[in-house]
C-alpha positions in Angstrom: 124.8 45.2 80.3 123.2 43.9 83.5 121.9 40.5 84.1 120.1 39.6 87.4 119.0 35.9 87.8 117.6 34.2 90.9 117.3 30.4 91.0 116.1 28.0 93.7 117.8 24.5 93.4 116.9 21.9 96.2 116.7 24.7 98.8 119.7 26.6 97.7 119.2 30.2 96.6 121.8 31.2 93.8 121.8 34.9 93.1 124.1 35.8 90.3 124.6 39.5 89.3 126.7 40.1 86.2 127.9 43.5 85.1 129.9 44.1 82.1 131.8 47.3 82.0 134.7 48.8 80.1 138.0 48.6 81.9 140.5 50.1 79.4 140.6 48.2 76.2 139.2 45.0 77.5 135.9 44.2 79.1 135.8 43.1 82.8 132.8 41.1 84.1 131.9 41.5 87.7 130.4 38.2 89.0 128.5 37.9 92.4 127.2 34.6 93.7 125.8 34.6 97.2 124.1 31.5 98.5 123.3 29.1 101.3 123.2 25.3 101.5 119.7 25.7 103.1 117.4 28.8 103.7 115.2 27.2 106.3 116.6 25.4 109.5 115.4 24.4 112.9 116.6 26.1 116.1 120.0 24.9 117.0 121.0 23.9 113.4 123.7 25.6 111.3 123.9 26.6 107.7 126.8 27.0 105.3 126.9 30.5 103.6 128.9 30.7 100.3 130.1 33.4 98.1 132.3 33.8 95.0 132.8 37.4 93.9 135.2 38.3 91.1 136.5 41.5 89.3 135.5 43.9 92.2 137.5 46.3 94.4 136.2 45.0 97.8 133.7 42.6 99.5 132.0 43.0 102.8 130.1 40.3 104.7 127.8 41.9 107.2 129.8 44.9 107.2 133.2 43.3 107.7 135.9 43.1 104.8 136.4 39.6 103.6 138.1 37.9 100.7 135.7 37.5 97.7 136.6 34.3 95.8 135.3 30.8 97.0 134.5 31.7 100.5 132.4 29.9 103.1 131.0 30.7 106.5 129.1 28.4 108.9 126.4 30.2 110.7 124.2 29.0 113.5 121.6 31.8 113.9 119.2 31.3 117.0 116.5 33.2 115.2 115.6 34.2 111.6 118.3 36.7 110.2 119.3 38.3 107.0 122.9 38.1 106.0 124.4 40.8 103.5 127.1 40.8 101.0 128.1 44.2 100.0 130.4 44.5 96.9 132.3 47.7 95.9 132.5 47.3 92.2 135.1 48.6 90.0 133.0 51.5 88.8 132.7 52.7 92.5 129.0 51.6 92.9 128.1 49.3 95.8 125.8 46.2 95.2 124.1 44.8 98.3 122.8 41.3 98.1 120.7 39.9 101.1 120.3 36.3 102.0 117.7 35.4 104.6 117.9 32.3 106.7 114.7 31.4 108.4 114.9 29.6 111.8 111.7 27.6 112.5 110.1 28.6 115.7 112.4 31.7 115.9 111.5 35.3 115.8 113.5 37.9 113.8 116.7 39.3 115.3 117.7 43.0 115.0 119.6 43.7 111.9 121.9 46.7 112.1 124.2 47.6 109.1 126.2 50.9 109.2 128.6 51.8 106.4 130.2 54.5 104.4 130.8 54.6 100.7 134.4 55.6 101.5 136.0 55.7 104.9 139.0 57.8 103.9 138.4 61.1 102.1 140.5 64.2 101.2 139.7 67.5 103.0 136.8 69.2 101.2 135.3 65.8 99.9 132.2 64.2 101.1 131.0 60.6 101.6 127.7 58.9 102.0 127.0 57.2 105.3 124.3 54.6 105.2 122.5 52.3 107.5 119.9 49.7 107.4 118.2 48.6 110.6 115.2 46.3 111.1 113.4 44.6 114.2 114.4 47.4 116.6 112.3 49.8 118.6 114.2 52.9 117.9 117.2 54.5 115.8 119.4 57.5 116.5 122.0 59.0 114.2 124.2 61.7 115.7 121.9 61.8 118.7 118.7 62.4 116.7 115.8 60.0 116.0 115.8 58.8 112.4 114.1 56.2 110.2 116.0 52.8 110.1 115.5 51.2 106.9 117.8 52.1 103.9 119.0 55.5 104.9 121.8 57.6 103.8 123.3 60.9 104.8 125.9 62.9 103.0 128.7 64.0 105.3 131.7 66.3 104.6 133.8 66.3 107.6 136.8 68.8 107.7 138.8 66.5 110.0 138.8 62.8 110.9 135.4 62.1 112.7 133.5 59.2 114.1 129.8 58.9 113.7 127.4 57.0 115.9 124.3 55.0 115.2 122.5 53.9 118.4 119.7 51.4 118.0 117.3 50.5 120.8 116.4 46.8 120.5 112.9 45.4 121.3 114.0 44.5 124.8 115.0 48.0 125.5 118.7 47.5 125.3 120.9 49.9 123.3 123.5 48.9 120.6 126.1 51.4 119.6 127.6 51.2 116.2 130.5 53.6 115.3 132.1 54.5 111.9 135.1 56.7 111.6 135.7 58.8 108.4 139.4 59.5 108.0 140.2 62.9 106.5 143.5 63.4 104.8 145.1 66.8 103.5 
């Protein structure tokens, strides 16, 4: 059963995703709460981002692994930005939850997310490499121009390999993102 609820309470966005799945003889409920104390701020102000994630394998905040239960980050974006919480659920699926913080008078900043379903695989297995890029001029994956939003490629490396994603920002400057897939025997 899947239940997706979004509520706004005094400028606080609360997004709760509940999944009920069979985990042996008992039911385990996955719970994801990702919110901010304010979604609109003025330039120079900060915002507190909160999350509380339970009964999952791993949690990522903007691509970096983090603890899941009762976490807070103070962010001071100079421009409008979207933060992402990615959750590797016990069933192996990834839930991605966006949270936009609007900076009054600001312009959107480049968003670059680059990840793999599994960063370690056995020889002969494959993994999905995904990216989501916004507010840039160009995107290159493995040296070739590609679309930027919500893209996935299946890769089956025979040995440990590093993949590159290059984005060209609106000011013309490149940003290199790398992702290594470790291959074991």
